[in-house]
ZAMARGU-4260 file (C-alpha; in steps of 0.2 Angstrom, whole numbers, plus 5000, padded with zeros to 4 digits):
<rodrens>
0) 5572/5537/5475 | 5559/5526/5486 | 5562/5510/5478 | 5549/5497/5471 | 5532/5499/5475
5) 5530/5478/5470 | 5545/5474/5480 | 5537/5482/5497 | 5521/5474/5493 | 5528/5455/5492
10) 5540/5458/5507 | 5521/5462/5516 | 5513/5448/5508 | 5525/5435/5513 | 5520/5440/5530
15) 5502/5438/5528 | 5501/5421/5538 | 5509/5428/5554 | 5497/5432/5569 | 5503/5450/5571
20) 5503/5455/5555 | 5485/5461/5547 | 5483/5466/5528 | 5470/5476/5521 | 5467/5483/5505
25) 5461/5500/5501 | 5448/5494/5490 | 5439/5484/5506 | 5440/5498/5516 | 5431/5509/5502
30) 5418/5495/5499 | 5413/5490/5516 | 5421/5503/5529 | 5412/5495/5546 | 5417/5479/5542
35) 5435/5483/5540 | 5435/5491/5555 | 5427/5478/5564 | 5441/5468/5558 | 5454/5480/5563
40) 5446/5478/5581 | 5445/5460/5582 | 5464/5460/5576 | 5468/5472/5589 | 5458/5463/5604
45) 5447/5478/5604 | 5428/5478/5607 | 5419/5493/5601 | 5401/5497/5606 | 5389/5504/5593
50) 5392/5521/5595 | 5411/5520/5597 | 5412/5512/5579 | 5399/5524/5573 | 5413/5537/5579
55) 5428/5530/5570 | 5415/5527/5554 | 5415/5548/5554 | 5431/5553/5561 | 5440/5541/5547
60) 5429/5546/5533 | 5438/5557/5520 | 5428/5573/5522 | 5430/5575/5542 | 5448/5571/5539
65) 5451/5583/5525 | 5445/5598/5538 | 5456/5592/5552 | 5470/5604/5552 | 5480/5588/5559
70) 5478/5578/5545 | 5484/5591/5534 | 5500/5598/5542 | 5493/5613/5546 | 5501/5615/5562
75) 5518/5614/5558 | 5527/5631/5553 | 5532/5637/5539 | 5549/5635/5536 | 5544/5616/5537
80) 5529/5614/5525 | 5522/5626/5512 | 5505/5634/5519 | 5496/5630/5504 | 5501/5612/5505
85) 5488/5598/5508 | 5490/5580/5509 | 5470/5579/5507 | 5467/5587/5491 | 5450/5576/5480
</rodrens>
């Protein structure tokens, strides 16, 4: 129903050399989150001071996002989303 994952990825890979496209992998982010965030900042032309970078690292961690009500659709009415539904589970 959602199409081919491989076709989706192939479409993005064909644009990887464009100056306005940054491709990252989940594995890169897991292996070295600080360097990956710095790469994103460089791509966006944004310089973060060390405190801001530490804040991004902390607030983008799985544990913090799991506890964030905005990340789990808890702010939506039950008519839209089942109350027990969690995007972040494990």
